[in-house]
N, C-alpha and C positions, 0 to 999 in steps of 0.2 A: 203659127201656135201662137196662141194670146190672143189679148183681151178682145170685142169687140165691138161696132160702134155704140149697140144696146146693152151690152154689160153683161153680155152674156160671153163664154172661153171655146176658141178652135183651136182646131188640134187635126190641123190639115196634115202635118206631117206626121205618116205612120211612126210610133212610136213615141212620138213623145210626147209630153205631159208642157204645163204649167200652171205654175204656183204662187204662191205670198202669204206672206209672214210679217205684216206691220207693215209699212212704207215698202219694203225689200222684193223684186219680182224676179220668178225664175225660168229657166225654160231646158227641160232635159233633151235634148240630142241625141239621133240613136250614135254611135260614130262612127259607122260604116258611111259617112253622107259627106257630100260638102256644100254651103249653107252662104248662101246669100243673108245678114241681118241690113235690116232696115229700121228707124228710127221717125215715129215725129213729132213733132214738138207743140204742145197745146198748148203754154206760156212760157214764156221763159225764166232761163234760170240755168241748173250746172245739174249734171249727175253724172255717176261713176261706171261705169260698165264693166263688169270681171268673167271672164273668162277662164275653164275646168276644164279639164280635160284630167279621168280621170280610169286608172287601166288596175284591175285586177282591184277594184273598189279603195284605192289609192289616189290621191290627187297625185299624179305627177310634172305636171306644168300647170303653169297660172300665172294670166293673161293681165294688166291693169290698165287700166284708161280711167282718170281718177282726175275730178272738175269740167268734164266734155261738156264745154260753154252748149248754150239752146239759145232759141229766140222763137219768136208766132212761127214761121215762117222756114225755121229748119224744118 
């Protein structure tokens, strides 16, 4: 689930969705799945990655990976 090389978006995980707000990107996934998350760098720099778990519309857990370094080959 996410952007494709031609600028469109795909949602190949049933029940998932992808959204953007400014520079932020959001992927919403069903809670009953097991997921592998992969990133592909297109430039050098860093990014923050946050995972939030919701139960009954309340944020019950947050994991933050801050300033993850990127290189063109990452």
